[in-house]
Residue, then its C-alpha position, 0 to 999 in steps of 0.5 A: m397467588k400470581n399468575i407466572a405467564v408460561r413462556s415458550p423456548t422461542e420467546r424466551f430465545w427472542r427476549w434474550i437476543n433482544q438484549e442491547s449487548v446480546f444484540k450488538v454481539a449478534l451484529v457483528a459476529p458472522l463479520q468476526v467469524l469471517m475474519w477469522l476465517i479470512l484472516i486470522v487462521p492463514t496468519l496463524l499457518v503462516i506463522y506455524l510455518s516459519l517456527v517449523r522446517w519444512e519444504p514441500i518435498l518433505g511431505d506431510w507439513t504437520r509433522a515438520p520438526f520445530n525450527w523455533f527461531g532458526n529461520y527468523a535468525k537465517v533470514l536476519t543473516d541473510p545479505r540478499f534479504w537485507e538488500t531486497l529490504s532496503r531496495t523496496l525503502v528506496i522505491v517507496i520513499v522516491a515513489v510515494g514522495l513524488e505521488f504525493l507532491l504531484g497529487f497535492a498540486l493537482a489537488l491544489f489546481f483543481s479545487q482553485g474553482d471550476f474552469p472549462g473541462k473540470r470534470l473531463f479533466t479529473s476522470i482522464i487523471l483517474y483513470p491509471m489508478m483503474l488500470p490492473w498493475v500487470v496492464v501497467g508493467f506491460t505498458f511500460y515495459l513495452l514503453f521502455l524496450d530498447k527499440g520501443p517509443v521512448n527511446y524512439i523519441l531520444i534518438q530522434l531529439l539526441g542522436p543515436g547515443g540518446a537511447q538508453p538501455w532502460f533494463k540492462e542498468p540497475p539505476l535505469a531500471i529502477g527508475t522505470i519501476i518507479l515511474a510506472d507506480v508513480w503514473q498510476w498512483t499519483p491519482f490515488m494520492f489526487l483523490i484522497l487530497y482534493s477530497g480533503l481540501g473540499a472538506l476543509p471549512k472555508e470560515p479559516v480561510e476567508a479570516a485571514m485573506t480580511l486581515g491581510a494574509t498573502r495565499w503563501h501563509i494561508f497555505r503554509w498555516i491553515t491549509v496545510p495543519m488542517l488537511k494533516p490527518v488526511i495527508i497521514i492517512a494518504l501516505v500511510i495507506r500508499a506506503l503500505e501499499c508499495f511497500k508490497i510492490f511485486d506486479l511491476v517488478f514481476v512484469m517489467t524486470g523480473g526483478g533483473p538484471g540479476t536481482s538488482t531490481e528485485s523487491l521483497s515480494l518478489f523475493i519472498y515469492r521465489t524463496g517459497f514457490i520457486y526454491g520451495q523453501l516455504s518455512l523461509a519465506a514464512a519467516m520473511a513473511v511474518l517478519l514484514l507483517i510485523t514491521i508494516a504494523i510497528v511503522t502503521r502505528f508509529a504513523i498513525r500516533p499523530l493522529e490519535y494525539q490529535g483526537e485526544a487534543 
């Protein structure tokens, strides 16, 4: 008769957890629980608030009557919502486009080879990205005051008529916001694209140069196609971040003059915390989340096709 070893509960537990499938789950379980607490629970709460009719003055939010999709219908039929959305898209397209062009140009220049002071200039270029948005917004607000440094320089160059009412004309106010965003986040584009250029294989470029290809042909047909995944990632990350722009608008213009520079995030903030319509603000936040998810999905699809190929 075979002897059957009697294992203690502790031994059986460690034998069970040492199984490969169980061990993998045990490694990611703490992170999954943390994600549920930090991300999933607040998201579900926002979705719930978007489906009920509740304001802080009504008392207990857990007993708010369901409005189902009434808040969404009210948001989607609000002209101000579409105005802020279109204005935010304009800021994103112009700002991210300029950041990409400037960052790509700087990355190409710095990737050509070593030159005196390269490390110093690289550190200087990256410095604006490290500053808080509030500091950048307040700095540019001071620069573009009616009697600020920018108007002083314009008066010296163009005369008394050179001064501009930067924060009193909507196009100029939006321009200052875009300029501040470009100044702060062009280093982000530069850093990603410069790292991508440094990781590209040199053999295709050397082969093309041997065959007599010009620099433009190498850039157009070799560098850009190989750098495409990095470009897509940089554009998606920056566009999503810029789409949530709040701090610069809040500090520099406060959404003014009037509501002509109000971004979508600032509109959601005012709706929920200034006007007290938290259910409407929650509906806007859910719509914003859905829009970002859809745009991100379509943006990264080329990377999936490239991986399958």
